[in-house]
N, C-alpha and C positions, 0 to 999 in steps of 0.2 A: 272738818271742811279744808281741801287742801290750797293754800295760798299761792299758786300757780299763777292767777293776774296780777299779781303784783309785779312781775316780771314783765308783764306783755306792754306794748305799747302804750302811750296814753289814749289815742282814738279807738283803739280795740279795748277798753275798760269794757264800755259797756253793753259788747257782746260777751265778753268773757264774765262777768257779772252773771247774764242771764246763763248761763252755764253752772256756774256758782253755786246757785239757787237749787234748792233740791227739786227735782219736777213736780213733785206734790203741792210743794207751796208756792210756783208759778203759774198752775192750773186749775185752782180750786173753781174757778167761776166760767173755767172753759166748758163747752158742750163737747161730750164723749168721742168727734170725731175727728178736733183737734188731738188728742189724745193718743190716736192707735200709729203710733211707733213702734220702732226695737230699739230698744234701749242695750249696749253694745257695753255691759259691764258682768261682771261676774261674780260670785256668792261671797260673801265678807264674813268668815266664820270669827267670831269673836267680839265682832260688832254689838254693842248693848243696846236692845232697845226691847223696853218693861212691855207688858201686858195691857198699861194704861193707853197704850196710842192709839190713836180711834180719829178716821178721817169726820168732820167735823161739818164738813160744807164744800158745796159745788157739787156736780153730779155724783162721783164716789162717795159720799157720802149715806151711809142706811139709810134707808126710806121706806115707806111702807107706799106701795106704789098698785095702777091697778094691771091687771096682767091676765087677758084670756088664756086661759090651759086646760085642755081635758086629763092634767095630769091629779093625780091625788093631793088633796093638804098633807104636806111633811115631803113631799118629792123637790129634790135640787136640779133646777135645771139653770144651764152654765150655757150662756151666750159668750162665744171668745173673741169674737169681732167686735162687739161692744164692749167689750169687759167690765160684765155683770153676771153676777150670782143671782139666781132668786130661789126662795124656799115659798113654796107655793101656799099660800091660805085659802080658806074658805071664799066664796063669793067674790070670784073674779080678783084675789087680790093677791099680794107676794110682798116679801121683803124682801130688798133690794141690797146687796152689797158691791162694791167697786173691787175688781180684783185687777192681779196682773197672772197674764197667759205667759205661755212657750211662748218663745220668738220663732222667727219664721224657720220653718223645715221641722220644729217641733210641735204647733201643733196637731191636734187629733180631734174627733168626735167618736158620740158611739152612749151604748147604755151599760153602766154597771150599778153595782150596791156598795153603798159603805161598810168594810167587811172588818174596818179595827177602829178604835178611836182612842188617842190619846193624848196625857196633857204634858208638856213640857218636854216633845217626844223626843229620842235620841236620833243621832242623823247620820246614815253610811252610804256615805254616797257608790253610785254602784260603777262597778268598773269603767264602762264608758263615759262618766262624767270626769273620773280621775284623768282619764285621756286625754281631755278637752282642757282642763282644769288642773294639772300635775300640780300643783299648790295646796291644796283641797286636804285634811285631815284624811286615813283613815277611816274614823269613825270620831264621832263627839258628842258627848254627853246633854242631855237635854237641858236647858237653860237659857235665859237673857240672851246669852250671847251667840245661840245656835239659830242656824238660817232657816230651820225648821218652825220657830217661832213657839208660841205660846200653846198650840193645842193644833191637831191633826187627823183628819178623818180619813184614812188610807180606802181607796177605790178597787174593789175585787180585787183580781189577781194581779193587777197592773205595778208599777215601780212607781204609781202618781198619786198624789196626795191632795187634799185641800188643807192648807196650812198657813198659819202665821208667817211674818218676815222680819228680821231685824234689817230690813230697808226697806220702810216703809212708804219711799220717796217712787216707790216702783211701782207701785197700785194705779192701774191705765194703763199700763203698760205693755209690750210683748218682750219677756225678757228670761223666762226660766225657761227650763230643760222638758216643758211639759207640766209641769204642777201647776196649780193655782194657789196665788199668795193671796191672802187678806191683811191687813194691819193687824197688828195681835189683840187690839181692844175688840177689832170687830168678829175676828175667829174666836174669839174669847165667848162673846157674845153668839155667834152661830153655833159654838159645838152643844149645847144643849137641848136647839131645838132640832136637830137632825138626828134620827134614831139609828143607832146598830141596823143595818138593815135597811136603811132607806134607799129608793131607787133615786138614781143619779142620771141626767140627760144631759150630754155635751150635743154641744149646737157651735156649728163656725160662726155663725148667723140667727138672728130672733126671724122668726117668722110672721110673716102678717096674715 
């Protein structure tokens, strides 16, 4: 944590502390509606976050929920505006995970399949990402300091993935360049539940 708040006037200390504490820690008991903001941060290659990191409380904690759907069990359904990923289960149930999604201008919807799976995946930022964040490495081997996190599910022929993150405080936020991120412990749990070739439905909002 950067000690920036130490240089602020005393009267601003309380406000500074609110930003100094990771967002995930501040809002564990908040409703998803309060989480729908865009964070203006970039990726942090080299920042260490192990595969044990799990969101254990609040709306973005992994949990079994009622989920009415015509999709077959094993299908992944992503609701970007709600910041949730669902793995469809039998009997109108689904396992729900909190996720981080694409920031404004990078959100998308569609129907794809899981085309590849990888543990501790390597990361090669595409040229357009390098243009936006020129400090990024051109290639980074997989590992705890890799922004791709502990696991990755590649989505069709797109450049997008469902993956872990070394920034778990961004779960519930709109921050990525179009990928869907989970805390490392959650993506490790998700990984064996989703088969290669599984259907993935991306929606902007939940359907009633």
